[in-house]
C-alpha positions in Angstrom: 132.0 55.2 79.9 135.3 53.5 80.7 138.4 55.2 82.1 140.1 55.0 78.7 137.2 56.6 77.0 137.0 59.4 79.6 140.7 60.1 78.8 139.9 60.1 75.1 137.1 62.7 75.7 139.5 64.8 77.7 142.1 64.7 74.9 139.5 65.7 72.3 138.4 68.7 74.5 142.0 69.8 75.1 142.8 69.6 71.4 139.7 71.6 70.6 140.7 74.2 73.2 144.2 74.8 71.7 142.8 75.0 68.2 140.1 77.4 69.3 142.7 79.4 71.2 144.4 80.2 67.9 141.2 80.7 65.9 139.4 82.9 68.4 142.4 84.8 69.8 143.5 86.5 66.6 140.5 88.5 65.3 140.9 91.3 67.9 144.3 92.0 66.2 143.0 92.2 62.7 143.1 96.0 62.8 146.8 95.9 63.7 147.5 93.3 61.0 145.8 95.4 58.4 147.6 98.6 59.2 151.1 97.3 60.3 151.6 94.2 58.3 149.4 94.5 55.2 149.9 98.3 54.9 146.2 98.8 54.1 144.2 101.8 55.6 140.8 100.5 54.6 139.4 99.9 58.1 136.1 98.4 56.8 138.2 95.3 55.9 138.5 94.5 59.6 134.8 93.6 59.7 135.1 91.6 56.5 138.0 89.7 57.7 136.1 88.9 60.9 133.2 87.2 59.1 135.2 85.4 56.3 136.0 82.2 58.3 132.5 82.1 59.7 130.9 82.4 56.3 133.0 79.7 54.7 132.5 77.4 57.7 128.8 77.8 57.3 129.1 76.7 53.6 131.4 73.8 54.2 130.2 72.2 57.5 127.4 70.1 56.0 129.8 68.7 53.4 132.4 67.8 56.0 129.7 66.3 58.2 128.8 63.9 55.3 132.5 63.2 54.8 132.8 62.2 58.5 129.9 59.8 58.3 131.3 58.1 55.2 135.0 58.1 55.8 135.4 58.2 59.6 135.0 60.6 62.5 138.7 60.4 63.6 139.9 61.0 60.0 137.6 64.0 59.8 138.9 65.4 63.1 142.5 65.0 62.0 141.6 66.7 58.7 140.1 69.7 60.5 143.1 70.2 62.8 145.6 69.9 59.9 143.4 72.3 57.8 143.6 74.9 60.5 147.4 74.5 60.8 147.8 75.0 57.0 145.6 78.1 56.9 147.4 79.7 59.9 150.7 79.1 58.2 149.5 80.8 55.0 148.1 83.7 57.1 151.5 84.1 58.8 153.3 84.5 55.5 150.7 86.7 53.9 152.1 89.9 52.3 148.9 91.5 51.0 145.2 91.6 51.8 144.3 89.2 49.0 146.5 86.4 50.4 145.3 87.0 53.9 141.7 86.9 52.8 142.5 83.5 51.1 144.0 82.2 54.3 141.0 83.2 56.3 138.7 81.6 53.7 140.7 78.4 53.9 140.5 78.5 57.7 136.7 78.4 57.3 136.7 75.8 54.5 139.2 73.4 56.0 138.6 73.9 59.7 135.4 73.1 61.6 137.1 71.5 64.6 134.1 72.0 66.8 131.7 70.0 64.7 134.3 67.4 64.0 135.2 67.0 67.7 131.5 66.6 68.6 131.0 64.0 65.9 134.0 62.1 67.3 132.6 62.3 70.8 129.4 60.7 69.5 131.4 57.5 68.8 132.2 57.3 72.5 128.8 58.1 74.2 125.2 59.0 73.5 122.2 60.3 75.4 122.8 62.2 78.6 126.5 61.4 78.6 126.9 62.9 75.2 124.8 65.9 76.2 127.2 66.5 79.1 130.2 66.2 76.8 128.7 68.7 74.4 128.3 71.1 77.3 131.9 70.7 78.3 133.0 71.1 74.7 131.2 74.4 74.6 133.1 75.3 77.7 136.4 74.8 75.9 135.3 77.2 73.3 134.2 79.8 75.9 137.5 79.4 77.8 139.5 80.0 74.6 137.3 83.1 73.9 138.1 84.5 77.3 141.8 83.5 77.6 143.2 83.8 74.1 143.0 87.5 73.4 144.6 88.4 76.7 147.5 85.9 76.3 148.1 86.7 72.7 148.1 90.4 73.5 151.2 89.9 75.7 153.0 88.4 72.7 151.7 91.0 70.2 153.7 93.6 72.1 157.0 92.1 70.9 156.0 90.1 67.8 154.3 91.3 64.7 150.6 90.1 65.0 150.7 88.5 61.6 153.8 86.5 62.6 151.9 85.1 65.5 150.0 83.0 63.0 153.2 81.2 62.2 153.6 80.0 65.8 149.9 79.4 66.2 150.0 77.0 63.3 151.9 74.6 65.6 149.0 74.3 68.0 146.5 72.5 65.7 149.5 70.5 64.4 150.3 69.3 67.9 146.6 68.7 68.4 146.5 66.5 65.3 149.4 64.5 66.6 147.7 63.9 70.0 144.5 62.9 68.3 146.3 60.5 65.9 147.8 58.7 68.9 144.3 58.0 70.4 143.1 54.4 70.1 140.1 53.7 67.9 136.8 53.6 69.7 135.4 50.1 70.5 133.6 48.5 67.6 130.8 46.0 67.4 130.7 42.9 65.1 129.0 45.0 62.4 132.1 47.3 62.4 130.1 50.3 63.6 131.1 52.4 66.6 129.3 51.4 69.8 128.5 54.2 72.3 128.2 52.8 75.8 125.1 54.9 76.7 122.1 54.6 74.4 119.6 57.4 74.2 116.2 56.4 75.3 113.0 57.3 73.4 112.5 59.2 70.2 114.0 62.7 69.5 112.3 65.5 71.6 112.2 67.7 68.4 112.8 67.1 64.7 116.3 67.8 63.5 115.3 70.8 61.4 113.6 72.4 64.4 116.7 72.0 66.5 118.8 73.6 63.7 116.5 76.6 63.6 116.6 77.0 67.4 120.3 76.9 67.3 120.3 79.6 64.5 118.0 81.8 66.6 120.0 81.4 69.8 123.3 82.2 68.1 121.7 85.2 66.3 120.3 86.7 69.5 123.6 86.5 71.4 126.0 87.4 68.6 124.0 90.4 67.5 125.2 92.3 70.6 128.9 91.3 70.4 130.3 94.1 68.1 128.5 96.9 69.9 128.5 95.9 73.5 131.7 97.7 74.6 130.8 101.1 73.0 127.3 100.7 74.5 128.6 100.0 77.9 131.0 102.9 77.8 128.0 105.2 77.3 127.1 104.6 80.9 128.6 106.7 83.6 132.0 105.5 85.1 132.4 102.6 82.6 136.0 102.5 81.2 137.0 100.5 78.2 138.7 98.0 80.5 135.6 97.6 82.6 133.4 97.3 79.5 135.7 94.5 78.3 135.3 92.7 81.6 131.5 93.0 81.5 131.6 91.6 78.0 133.2 88.4 79.3 130.8 87.9 82.3 128.4 85.5 80.6 131.2 83.4 79.3 132.9 83.3 82.7 129.6 82.2 84.3 129.2 79.5 81.7 132.7 78.1 82.7 131.8 78.3 86.4 128.4 76.8 86.3 127.9 74.6 83.2 129.4 71.4 84.6 127.3 71.6 87.8 124.1 72.6 86.1 124.4 70.0 83.3 124.9 67.2 85.9 121.9 68.4 87.9 119.4 69.3 85.2 120.8 67.9 82.0 118.6 64.7 82.0 115.4 66.6 82.7 115.4 69.2 80.0 112.6 69.5 77.4 111.3 71.8 74.7 109.1 73.5 77.2 112.0 74.1 79.5 114.0 75.6 76.7 111.1 77.9 75.9 111.3 79.3 79.5 115.1 79.7 79.2 114.8 81.5 75.9 112.2 83.8 77.5 114.6 84.6 80.3 117.3 85.3 77.7 114.9 87.8 76.0 114.2 89.5 79.4 118.0 89.9 80.1 118.7 91.3 76.6 115.8 93.8 77.0 117.0 94.7 80.4 120.5 95.5 79.1 119.0 97.7 76.4 117.2 99.7 79.2 120.1 99.7 81.7 120.8 103.2 83.2 123.6 102.3 85.6 126.6 100.1 86.0 125.0 98.0 88.7 122.0 97.4 86.5 124.2 96.3 83.6 126.1 94.0 85.9 122.9 92.4 87.1 121.5 91.8 83.6 124.9 90.4 82.3 124.9 88.0 85.2 121.4 86.8 84.6 122.2 86.6 80.9 125.1 84.3 81.7 122.9 81.9 83.7 120.2 82.0 81.0 122.8 81.4 78.3 124.2 78.4 80.2 120.8 76.9 80.8 119.9 77.3 77.1 123.1 75.6 75.9 122.5 72.7 78.3 118.9 72.3 77.0 120.0 72.6 73.4 122.7 70.0 73.9 120.1 67.6 75.4 117.9 68.1 72.3 120.9 67.5 70.0 122.0 64.3 71.9 118.5 62.9 71.4 119.0 63.2 67.7 122.4 61.5 67.5 123.4 58.0 66.5 126.8 57.1 65.2 125.8 56.9 61.6 124.3 60.4 61.4 126.6 62.2 63.9 128.8 63.9 61.3 125.8 65.2 59.2 123.9 66.4 62.3 126.8 68.3 63.8 127.8 69.6 60.4 124.3 71.1 59.9 124.3 72.4 63.5 127.7 74.1 63.0 126.4 75.5 59.7 123.3 76.9 61.3 125.4 78.5 64.1 127.7 80.2 61.6 124.8 81.5 59.4 123.3 82.8 62.6 126.5 84.7 63.5 126.8 86.1 59.9 123.1 87.2 59.8 123.4 88.7 63.3 126.4 90.8 62.4 124.8 92.1 59.2 121.5 92.8 60.9 123.1 94.6 63.9 125.2 96.7 61.6 122.2 97.7 59.6 120.1 98.9 62.5 122.7 100.5 64.8 123.5 103.5 62.5 119.8 104.4 62.3 118.5 103.5 65.8 121.4 103.5 68.2 123.7 101.0 69.9 121.0 99.6 72.2 119.0 98.2 69.3 121.0 94.9 68.9 119.8 94.0 72.4 116.2 94.6 71.4 116.7 92.6 68.2 118.0 89.7 70.2 115.2 89.9 72.7 112.7 89.8 69.9 114.2 86.8 68.3 114.3 84.9 71.7 110.7 85.8 72.4 109.6 84.5 69.0 111.6 81.3 69.5 110.1 80.8 73.0 106.6 81.4 71.8 107.1 78.9 68.9 108.5 76.3 71.2 105.6 76.7 73.7 103.0 76.4 71.0 104.6 73.5 69.2 105.1 71.7 72.5 101.4 71.9 73.2 100.7 70.0 70.0 103.0 67.1 70.9 102.6 64.2 73.3 103.6 65.3 76.8 107.0 64.4 78.1 108.9 65.2 81.3 109.7 68.9 81.6 112.0 70.8 83.7 
């Protein structure tokens, strides 16, 4: 990859970060928006608002992926950033719950910057280089998830939360301008994009299998999100502030270790290696469900962060093996759709079991899903020609 292309990758990642900063930073303030700005006392709408963008992204991502392959990756990425900006602006001027719901739906339908950014990166590289770029892209999303709520919380003290959307609309608009200024990737004589690193060998797994693994992985992790803080507070000496810090530990570990681990192990991953990582994820989720002390929970959250990081790296390698320029949009569109459906299904399933069985059950549910995925990977790998494993 040339110096110019490295700079292009850095710009794409930065633009995704500032878009994700806005999209991921506002959901924690939905309760305030509902009560203070929309004057609605129906607290159950907070949960509905939370899943609306996810649901509509799951519906629209495959279509936008096809659009990217047919019309162009850069155009699709610009479309996604401008779509976010328009939806944020509408949200900022919403005066009732119906209009705010429409704005969130449009955010899901018109956004999809993660998949669009990944498809654009596939025009610059492939194989192990693309896998590393995908790992770093995931890091930009994790960084936004950690930083955005804290930063926006400072502004929410002096500005109405719903008005924050008006200012946040400027972030994807600025990102679109930066992306528009990027040069077009180098082209070959047949007018197709030419990645500089070509993936060697056939895909390690069929595309549909990778989509299902992505769904399972997202389901297992997201199922614990809504209930982790109240669960952690159930342990002795755990305040809400400490519970919030513990919630972010896996994401912080990803940011600290993903680049190093991807460089060291990214080229040697395999389905069998992913099976072991999924099994480790299952163990860490089960351990959290059984934790009796703060130190025990810290240990399991730390191990979960390492297992999550390794799983992402392995999944990215499997994805990169599937990608060539002509199918990058569709592939990342379906991957994004699978991730969002996994998140929606996880939220619904966790909500259904917590009331009847307690706040520890989402961890057990996630552990069961990861164990099943690991077993399926191990069995299916035995039926395939042997490749290099971790």
